C-alpha positions in Angstrom: -30.9 -24.1 16.1 -33.3 -21.1 15.6 -34.9 -20.2 18.9 -37.2 -17.4 20.3 -36.1 -16.1 23.7 -38.4 -14.9 26.5 -37.4 -11.7 28.3 -37.1 -13.5 31.6 -34.1 -15.5 30.3 -32.4 -12.2 29.4 -33.2 -10.8 32.8 -31.7 -13.8 34.5 -28.5 -13.6 32.4 -28.1 -9.9 33.1 -28.6 -10.3 36.8 -26.3 -13.3 37.2 -23.3 -14.5 35.2 -23.4 -18.2 34.5 -24.8 -21.0 32.3 -27.5 -18.9 30.7 -24.9 -16.5 29.4 -22.9 -19.4 28.0 -26.0 -20.9 26.3 -27.0 -17.5 24.8 -23.6 -17.0 23.2 -23.4 -20.6 21.9 -22.6 -20.7 18.2 -25.2 -23.4 17.9 -28.1 -21.0 18.5 -29.6 -18.2 16.4 -31.7 -16.2 18.9 -34.9 -14.2 18.0 -37.2 -12.0 20.0 -40.0 -9.4 19.5 -38.7 -6.1 18.4 -39.4 -4.2 21.7 -37.8 -6.7 24.1 -35.0 -4.3 25.0 -37.5 -1.6 26.0 -38.1 -3.6 29.1 -34.5 -3.5 30.0 -34.2 0.2 29.5 -37.3 0.8 31.6 -36.1 -1.4 34.4 -32.4 -0.4 34.2 -32.1 1.1 37.8 -33.9 -1.9 39.3 -31.7 -4.4 37.4 -28.6 -2.5 38.4 -29.7 -2.7 42.1 -30.0 -6.5 42.0 -27.0 -7.4 39.9 -23.3 -7.6 40.8 -22.4 -6.2 37.4 -21.2 -2.6 37.3 -23.2 -0.1 35.2 -20.7 0.0 32.4 -20.7 -3.8 32.1 -24.5 -3.8 32.2 -24.7 -1.3 29.3 -22.1 -3.1 27.3 -23.9 -6.4 27.7 -27.2 -4.9 26.5 -25.3 -3.5 23.5 -23.9 -7.0 22.7 -27.3 -8.6 23.2 -28.9 -6.1 20.8 -26.4 -7.3 18.1 -26.7 -11.0 19.0 -30.5 -11.2 19.0 -32.4 -10.8 15.8 -35.5 -8.7 16.5 -38.7 -9.6 14.8 -40.9 -6.6 13.8 -44.5 -6.7 15.1 -45.8 -6.7 11.5 -44.4 -10.2 11.0 -46.2 -11.8 13.9 -49.2 -9.6 14.8 -51.7 -11.8 12.9 -50.7 -14.7 15.3 -51.3 -12.7 18.6 -55.0 -13.7 19.0 -54.2 -17.4 18.5 -51.3 -17.1 20.9 -53.5 -15.5 23.5 -55.7 -18.6 23.4 -52.7 -20.8 24.3 -51.5 -19.1 27.4 -53.0 -17.7 30.7 -50.6 -14.7 30.8 -51.7 -12.5 27.9 -48.6 -10.3 28.3 -46.4 -13.3 27.3 -48.6 -14.2 24.3 -46.3 -12.1 22.0 -43.5 -14.7 22.5 -45.8 -17.5 21.3 -47.0 -15.3 18.4 -43.4 -14.9 17.2 -42.9 -18.7 17.6 -46.1 -19.4 15.6 -45.1 -16.9 12.8 -41.5 -18.1 12.5 -42.2 -21.8 13.3 -39.6 -21.9 16.1 -39.4 -23.2 19.6 -39.3 -20.9 22.7 -36.6 -20.8 25.4 -38.2 -19.9 28.7 -38.3 -21.1 32.3 -41.8 -19.8 32.9 -44.0 -22.8 33.6 -47.2 -21.3 32.2 -45.8 -21.8 28.7 -45.8 -25.5 29.1 -49.6 -25.6 29.5 -49.9 -25.5 25.7 -48.9 -28.0 23.1 -48.6 -26.0 19.9 -45.0 -24.6 20.4 -42.0 -26.6 21.6 -40.6 -25.2 24.8 -37.0 -25.5 25.9 -36.1 -24.7 29.5 -32.5 -23.7 30.3 -31.9 -27.2 31.8 -33.2 -28.8 28.6 -30.9 -26.6 26.5 -27.9 -27.6 28.6 -28.6 -31.2 27.8 -29.5 -30.5 24.2 -26.3 -28.5 23.5 -24.2 -30.7 25.8 -23.0 -27.8 27.8 -21.2 -28.4 31.1 
């Protein structure tokens, strides 16, 4: 399944080992994100390190693995959908994820409730993906 991922899913996975990590590395998924998603991680590195049990070298290695695992979508491929996406969601900062979904005709993996207040893009929560992928 092709799926766009929200940064908060990645933050959750980096902070805590568990089911999110297993889903993300499932062979059943092809993960996509806006091209600048990893800038947030680099900008918040010290904060993330302060709240995770992962050592810094593991944190850095995990980011490197994620950069290879997630296909980044250039802004030029979704920018024409940003205005439409902004009409669908209350948090304009998150509209970019919907814009990628609109451009690529893919669902979004997120646990942020405000995405569910629109009906144009299919939303999968982590719990829904667990059931869909039959992960235990």
